C-alpha positions in Angstrom: 0.0 0.0 0.0 1.1 3.6 -0.6 0.2 6.8 1.0 0.4 10.2 -0.6 -0.9 13.7 0.3 0.2 17.3 0.9 0.4 19.9 3.6 -3.1 21.3 4.4 -4.2 24.4 6.4 -5.8 23.6 9.8 -7.6 26.9 10.0 -11.0 25.6 9.0 -10.8 22.5 11.2 -9.9 18.9 11.2 -12.8 17.5 9.2 -12.3 20.0 6.4 -8.7 18.8 6.1 -9.8 15.3 5.6 -12.4 16.3 3.0 -9.8 18.4 1.2 -7.3 15.5 1.2 -9.8 13.3 -0.5 -10.7 16.1 -3.0 -7.0 16.4 -4.0 -6.7 12.6 -4.3 -4.7 11.9 -1.2 -4.9 9.3 1.5 -2.7 11.1 4.1 -1.8 14.7 4.8 0.3 17.0 7.0 -0.8 20.0 9.0 0.6 22.5 11.4 -0.4 21.9 15.0 -0.8 25.7 15.5 0.1 28.9 13.6 3.5 28.1 12.1 4.7 31.6 12.9 3.0 32.0 16.3 2.6 30.3 19.6 -1.0 29.9 20.9 -2.9 26.9 19.6 -6.6 26.9 18.7 -8.8 25.0 21.1 -9.6 21.5 19.7 -13.2 20.6 18.9 -13.6 16.9 19.7 -16.6 16.5 17.4 -14.6 18.0 14.6 -11.7 15.6 15.3 -14.0 12.6 15.5 -15.4 13.5 12.1 -11.9 13.5 10.7 -11.1 10.2 12.3 -14.2 8.7 10.6 -13.1 10.1 7.3 -9.6 8.6 7.7 -10.9 5.2 8.8 -13.6 5.0 6.1 -11.1 5.9 3.3 -8.1 3.9 4.4 -5.8 6.8 5.2 -2.2 6.2 6.3 -0.6 7.9 9.2 -1.0 11.7 9.4 2.1 13.8 9.8 1.6 16.9 12.0 4.2 19.6 11.9 5.5 21.7 14.7 5.6 25.5 14.2 8.7 27.0 12.7 9.1 29.2 15.8 9.9 26.2 17.9 13.7 25.9 18.5 14.5 23.5 21.3 18.2 24.4 21.3 17.9 28.2 20.9 20.6 30.4 22.4 18.1 32.4 24.3 16.5 30.9 27.4 13.1 32.4 26.8 12.9 30.9 23.3 14.0 27.5 24.7 11.3 27.7 27.4 8.6 28.7 24.8 9.7 25.8 22.6 9.6 23.3 25.4 6.1 24.4 26.3 5.0 24.1 22.6 6.3 20.6 22.1 4.9 19.4 25.4 1.5 20.8 24.7 1.5 19.6 21.1 2.3 16.0 22.1 -0.7 16.1 24.5 -2.9 17.6 21.7 -1.8 14.9 19.3 -3.6 12.3 21.5 -6.9 13.6 20.0 -5.7 11.9 16.8 -4.0 8.9 18.4 -1.3 6.8 16.7 -0.1 9.4 14.3 3.2 11.3 13.8 4.5 14.7 15.1 7.3 16.1 13.0 9.7 18.9 14.0 12.9 20.6 12.9 15.5 19.7 15.5 16.5 23.4 15.8 19.4 25.7 15.3 22.2 25.9 17.8 23.0 29.6 16.9 26.7 29.5 17.8 26.6 27.1 20.7 27.9 24.3 18.5 26.1 21.2 17.1 27.2 19.0 20.0 25.7 21.4 22.6 22.5 21.7 20.4 22.1 17.9 20.2 22.5 17.7 24.0 19.8 20.3 24.6 17.4 18.7 22.1 17.8 15.3 23.7 17.3 16.7 27.2 14.0 18.3 26.2 12.8 15.1 24.5 13.7 13.2 27.7 11.4 15.6 29.6 8.4 15.7 27.2 8.2 12.1 25.9 6.1 9.7 28.0 5.7 5.9 27.9 1.9 6.3 27.5 1.8 8.5 24.4 0.6 6.9 21.2 2.3 9.6 19.0 5.6 9.0 17.4 7.8 12.2 17.4 9.8 12.5 14.2 13.1 14.4 13.8 13.3 15.9 10.4 16.5 15.6 8.3 17.7 19.2 7.6 19.6 20.9 4.7 22.2 22.4 7.0 21.3 26.0 6.5 23.0 28.3 9.0 23.4 26.5 12.3 20.7 23.9 11.8 21.1 20.7 13.8 20.2 17.5 11.9 22.2 18.2 8.7 23.7 14.7 8.8 22.4 11.3 9.6 25.0 11.1 12.4 23.6 14.2 14.1 20.1 12.7 14.0 21.4 9.4 15.3 23.2 11.2 18.2 19.9 12.8 19.3 18.2 9.4 19.2 21.0 7.8 21.1 20.7 10.4 23.9 16.9 9.9 24.2 15.6 7.4 26.7 12.2 6.5 25.1 13.6 5.6 21.7 10.4 3.7 20.8 8.6 7.1 20.8 11.1 8.7 18.4 11.7 8.4 14.7 12.8 10.2 11.5 11.1 12.1 8.7 13.3 12.0 5.6 13.0 15.2 3.5 14.2 14.7 -0.1 15.0 18.4 -0.7 16.8 18.7 2.6 19.1 15.7 2.3 19.9 16.7 -1.3 20.7 20.2 -0.3 22.6 18.7 2.6 24.9 16.8 0.3 23.3 13.4 0.0 23.2 12.5 -3.8 19.9 10.8 -4.2 20.1 11.4 -8.0 23.2 9.3 -8.7 23.4 7.2 -5.6 20.0 6.7 -4.1 20.7 3.1 -2.9 23.9 4.3 -1.3 22.1 7.1 0.6 19.4 4.7 1.7 22.0 2.2 2.8 23.9 4.9 4.7 20.7 5.9 6.5 20.2 2.2 7.4 23.8 1.8 8.7 23.8 5.1 10.7 20.3 5.4 12.0 18.4 2.2 10.9 15.5 2.0 8.5 13.3 0.9 11.4 13.5 4.5 12.5 12.3 5.9 9.2 8.6 6.7 9.5 7.7 9.3 6.9 9.0 11.1 3.8 8.7 14.8 2.8 8.6 14.5 -1.0 10.1 17.7 -2.4 12.2 18.6 -5.4 14.9 21.2 -4.8 15.7 24.5 -6.5 19.4 24.1 -5.6 22.4 21.9 -6.4 23.4 19.0 -4.2 25.2 20.2 -1.1 24.0 23.8 -1.4 22.7 23.9 2.2 20.0 26.3 1.2 16.6 24.5 1.6 14.4 25.8 -1.2 11.7 23.4 -2.3 10.5 23.0 -5.9 7.6 21.2 -7.6 8.3 17.5 -8.3 10.3 17.2 -11.5 11.0 20.9 -11.9 14.0 21.1 -9.7 17.6 19.9 -9.5 16.7 16.4 -8.3 14.4 15.9 -11.3 11.5 13.7 -12.2 13.3 10.4 -12.8 15.2 10.6 -9.5 12.0 11.6 -7.6 10.2 8.6 -9.2 13.0 6.3 -8.1 12.6 7.6 -4.5 8.9 7.0 -4.6 9.3 3.4 -5.8 12.3 2.5 -3.6 11.3 -0.6 -1.6 12.8 0.7 1.6 10.2 3.5 1.6 7.2 1.4 0.7 4.2 2.0 2.9 5.5 5.3 4.4 3.4 8.4 4.2 4.7 10.7 1.5 4.0 14.3 2.1 4.3 17.0 -0.6 5.5 20.4 0.6 6.0 21.7 -2.9 5.2 25.3 -4.0 1.8 24.5 -5.5 -1.8 25.5 -5.6 -4.6 22.8 -5.3 -4.4 22.0 -9.0 -0.7 21.5 -8.7 -1.1 19.1 -5.8 -3.8 17.2 -7.7 -1.3 16.7 -10.6 1.5 15.6 -8.3 -0.7 13.2 -6.3 -2.1 11.7 -9.6 1.4 11.3 -10.9 2.5 9.5 -7.8 -0.5 7.2 -8.1 0.4 6.5 -11.7 3.9 5.5 -10.7 2.4 3.1 -8.2 0.4 1.5 -11.0 -3.0 2.9 -10.2 
């Protein structure tokens, strides 16, 4: 089975997201847990959430991939930002239990001059405080492009965060194709090698989701600029090979490409065609 969808706005509620995903042809989707540039989260309407859960169950949806706000930086240099970020992820993990068994994805953060090792230490310390044995949500570390002082620019950095976290069964990875390409992993000419390296360093058992994005930049640019599938430097044939790679089968593939609804309809239909539908 395959699962494909795109990032959807949560502003009109949970059920509307489910209906929109179906309209676009998807059977999964991503959404921000709160305003991506702000802090306070909208109160959850349980009836609205239950309507979404009915939609996902009746239509065979895969796991949903919620996304933390961009303002969350667990390893920020400023104490007030770290405090805010810890409050956000703690609250979000609790809110995710309204949609149990799904994924919560976040950017590990930027160490802003403290050094990657210190950033990794701080991120793991926060995860050790906010993860709990009873939660059904898997928290996903996103692979990053290495822009500025981003943590998570290599598989080794992601692995070190996981190694320092106690509840490893509550932690996984979301592989972003644009990010790893911009980070220097050549998925055009050496996809099998990159997948094997991920397996050797982190382990494919920790790979839960894929952000399926082409890139405006050359491999190793460390810039993080997404492009529509097939219109970027990764290119259509390489993106197709990623979609069809057996190691990624059954994972939710999330489009974060610069598109309108018609663009997402085309990309989702193309993905389905690759899968033989």
